[in-house]
N, C-alpha and C positions, 0 to 999 in steps of 0.2 A: 473263227475270229473274223469279224467284219473290219474291212480296211477302207480308208477313204479312196474313192475313185478320183476325185478332184479336191483341191483345197476349198474350204468353205468360203463363200463370197464375203468379202469385207471382214474376214476373220470371225464370222459368226460362230459362237461357241456351241458345242454339242449340249444335249440335255445334262449329261454327266458333269461337264465343265460348269454349266450354269448352276447346278445344285451345289457343286463344290464351292463355287464362289459365294453363293448365298450363305452356306454354312460357315465359311471362313469369316465373312463380314459380320455375321451374328456372333462370332466367338464360340462356335459350337463344333469345331473340327473333331474333338475327341468323341463327342456324342454321335456325330454323323458317321464317322469312320467305324466306331464300335457297332453301330446298327448295321452297316453294310457288311462288316466282318461276320456278324451273326447270320445275316441273310445268305451269304455266299460261303459259309463254313471255312473262313480263313483261319489258319492256325496262327498262334501267337508269334511264332518265330518268323513268319513270313509277312506279318502285318506291315503296312506302310506306317510311317511316323504319325502318331495320333495328335501331335501338337502343331502340325502343319496343314496347309490346304491340300486336299486330296489331289494327287497326281493320277490321272485316269489310267495311263499306260502302266504305271507302277502298281496300281491296284489290280489291274487285269493280270499282271505278272504274279501277284500274291495269290489270286484265286487259283490260277493254273498250278502253281507249285503246291498249294495246299490240297487240291483235289485230284491232281495226277501225280507228278513228282518234279524234282528239280530239273531233270533233263528236258521235260516237255513244258518249258516256260513260254512266256509271251513271244520271245524272239523266235523260238522253234515254231510256234503256231502261226506267226506272221509269214513264215516261209512255206509251211506245209498246209495251213488252213484247217485241216481236219485231224483229229486224233481219235482213233478207235482201238478197242481191244476186246477180247472175249470176256463177257461179264460173268461173275460168279452168281450162284443162286441167290446169295444174300444181297447182291447188287441189283438183281432184277426184281426181287420181291421185297420192297422196302416198306416201312411203316412211317408214320408221321414223324418228321424230324429225326429219323434214324432210330427211334425207340422200338423195342421189340413189340410185336403184336400180330394179330391175325385178322384177316378180313372176313366178316361173317357172311355166310350164304343163307343160313336159316335164321330169319328174323323173329326169334321167339318173343322179343319184347313187344312186337305188334299185337300179340295175343293178349298180353296184359293191358296194352293201350286200348284194345277193343272193349274189354269189360269196363274200363274206366270211362271211356267215351260214351258207351251205351248208358251207363248210370247217369252221367252228367246231362246228356241231352234229354233223357227222360225226365229228369228233375226240372230242366228249363223249358221243356215242351218244344224243343227245336227239331224239325225234320232232318235227320242225318243218317246216311247210309253207312253201314260198317262192314259191308261184304268184302271190301278190299283190305281190311285189317287182317292180313293173313301172313303166315310165316314164309311162304314161298309164293312169289308172284306168278300170275298167269295172264293170258290174253283175254280181253273182253272187247266186244265191238263198240265203236263210238256211236254218237248220235246219228251221223249220216252214213253209217256203214251200208245199210240196205237201201236199195232203190224201190221205194214204195209207189212211185209214179214214173213210168217210163220216160215221160217228157222231161223230168228233172233228173238228169243222169250225169251232170257235170259237177265236179268238186273244185271250187275256187280256192287257190292257195296263194301265199305271198312269200317272198324271200328278199334277202338283201344282197346286192352284188358288191363288187370291190370298190365302188365309188360312193355309194350311199350308206348312211347310217339310219336305217328305217326311214322316217320322214323328218328327222330332227334338223337336217341341214338343207332342207328344200329352199330356204330363202337365200342360200348362198348362190350368187349369180354364176360362178364358175361351174359348180355342180349342176345347176340348172342347164347351162349350156351343153355340158357333156350329155345329160339326159335327153335333151332335145335332139342332139346329133345321133344318139343311140336309137336304132330302129325299134328296140324293145323298151326304151326308157319310160315312156308314159302310156304304153299300150297294154292290151290284154293278150298275153301269149296263149296260143292254142296249138296243140299237136297238129302237124300238117295233114296227116291222114284223117284225123277226126274232123278237121275243117272241111276237107273234100267230101267226106261221107255226109256231112250235114249241109253241104251246099254253101259254105262260107269261104272267104278268101281274105288275104291280107288287105287292109285298108277298109274293110267293111265296118260301118258303125253299128255297134250291137248293144244289147241290153241284157244284163244278168238279172234274172228274176227268181226269187225264192217262192216256196209253196205258200208263204204268207203274203205274197204280193209286194215284198220289199225289193227294190231294184237299184242298180247303179249302171252307168253307161260308160262306154269307151270305144276305142278303135282296136280291131283285131290285128295281130301280127303272127303269122304261122311260124312254127319252130319245130325242129326235130328234138329239142331238148326238154320237151314237156310231156308228161305222161298222157296217154291217150284218153284218160278219164278226167283230166284236169284242165283248168285254165289257170294261168299264173300272172301275177303282177309283181313288179319290184317295189317293195314297201307296201305294207298292208293298210296304212291309215292316212293316205294322202287325200286330197280333196279339200284343202283348207278354203274356207269362205271368208276369211278375215281380210278386210281392206287394209289392215296394217301389215299384211304379208303379200305385197303386190307381186313378187316374183313367184311365190309358191301357190298363189291363189288359183284354184280350179285345176291344179296339175295332178296327173296320175288318176288311178282308179281305186277308191277306198273300199275294197271288198269287205273289210271288217264291218262296214255298216250293214252288211247282210246278215250278220250273226245275231240271233235273238238275244234278249236280255239274259242275265245270269240266273237262269232257272235252275232249280236243284238237280234236274236230270243232266245238266251240262257241267256240273261241278265234280271234280275229283275230291272226294271227302277225306282223303288222307292228307293231301298237301294243298288243297284249295286251288289247283290248276283248273283251267277253264277249257272245255271242249269247243273248239271253233269249227268243227267239221259240219258243213252244210252242203246241201245239193241245190243246184240251180238249173234253170232252163235258159238256153241261149236263144235270143230273139234278134232278128235283123231289124234295124231302124231304117225305114225308107228315106 
């Protein structure tokens, strides 16, 4: 149970209180509470009144009584914070919405899908691989798995930290300020040992170049948190050039610009995912 550390400034409502107020003003208390009761498996005997605005603490109480028991209600959880107990097999292995069922391990339906897809793409004249339409999955190497040229031995990757949401919020001045204060915010991170072996150091301006000659530039920052065969950036598609985004403009290193177009060899022909694995050469910019 989460509890308030301090009272909200100026009586600002929580999201639950806000939704409850909106439902009440719209005259939809019964529909709103019925939906929540279904989502949280609230039993009829513990439901809050359906004809009144939702009281958040009373609703929390109804959830706990319905899913644990009357003893471990909201008052009990406010004091103890955590409830645990040894779970039964049925509690551990659950199916959707509590319905009986089994999780398949052998996907025989993919064999049927394979024959149907083969027939349809042959009819349409579409190049389509069906090797992965198999009942049991196995491992296959990606496009950049093998090092074909020793000079191109680095894999660029991107990730999202606790501050950013990919590059969607780059125009936010507060997030930009945090990123600028972060030594890894707008840099290219590289494993410290790899940097030493290649003769690079934090602060070096570098260029990442693909075998096709496509390149992006940035500033290195050494780290112990990056794999020795990788370089990493926070957010994979930064590098906005729009004058209408003055805060985000030219920020970060858009490593996804290095990935070739969506050629058939990079497509997962089962779910249409896209292989972004590429190898690059690291060059120092004088």
